[in-house]
N, C-alpha and C positions, 0 to 999 in steps of 0.2 A: 431297731428298737428291741430292747431286752424284755423278755417275758417276766412279769412279776406276779407270783401267785397271790391270791387274796388271803387274808388271815383265816378265813373259813376253810379254804383249800389246804392250807398248812396244818390247821387243826385236825382235819379229816385224815391227812397223811400221818400225822403224829399218832392219832388214835389207832390207825391201822397197824402201824409199826409196833406200838405197845401191846395191842390186843392180839394180833395175829403172829407177827414175827417174833416178838420177845415173850409172848404169852404172859404178859404182866397184867395184874389187876389195875385198871385205869383209875379207880376211885381212891383218892388220897384225901382224907377228911380235911386237911388244911389247905388244899388247893382251892383256887378261886373258881366259883361256878360261873359268875358273870364277870368277865374280864372287861375292865374299862379301857379307855384310850386317853392318851395325853393330848395336850394342846399341840405338841409337835406332830403327833399322828394326824391331827386335823389339818394342820398347816401343810404338811407334806402331801396329804391327799388332795388338798386344794391346788397346790402347785403342780402336782402331777396330772390332775384330771380336769381341771377347769380352765377354760380360756379366759373368761371374765370372772374376776373374783370380786364379789359384792355380797351384800347381806343375804340375798336369796341363795347364792351359791354356797355360802358358809352354812346356812341352815340346811340346805339340801344334803351336803356332804356329811354334816353332823348326823342327820337322820339316817343316812346310809351306814355310817360307822356304828351307830346305835343299833340299827336293825341287824347288822351283821353280828354284833356282839350278842344280841338277844337270840338269834338263830343258833349260834354256837352254844349258848347256855341251854337252850331247849334241847339241842342235840345231846349234850352231855347228860342232861336230866333224863332223857329217854334212854340213853345207853346204859346209865347206871341206876335205873329205877329200882331194880330188885335189891341191889346192894344198899341203896339209900333206905329202903323200907326195912331191910334186915338190920342195919345199924341203928336206925331210929327206934326199933322195937326191942332192943336189948335192955 
């Protein structure tokens, strides 16, 4: 079985590379704060993680994807809070 990192894990690594390795400013005003997911993301997650696919499993996986996106957005908000305040105050 091949290890597949979650979107949150990928985002954390990307943030680390930008912030620490590349010493880049991670806030770009046109970037998405809350990244959505596609029907394909939902279907792939269902196929990969659920034995029985039914209405309850679809709702469960949807909530997991939503919560993961919300966690990522809150992480980005926290990480960039000072820059957000600075940019909004100009």
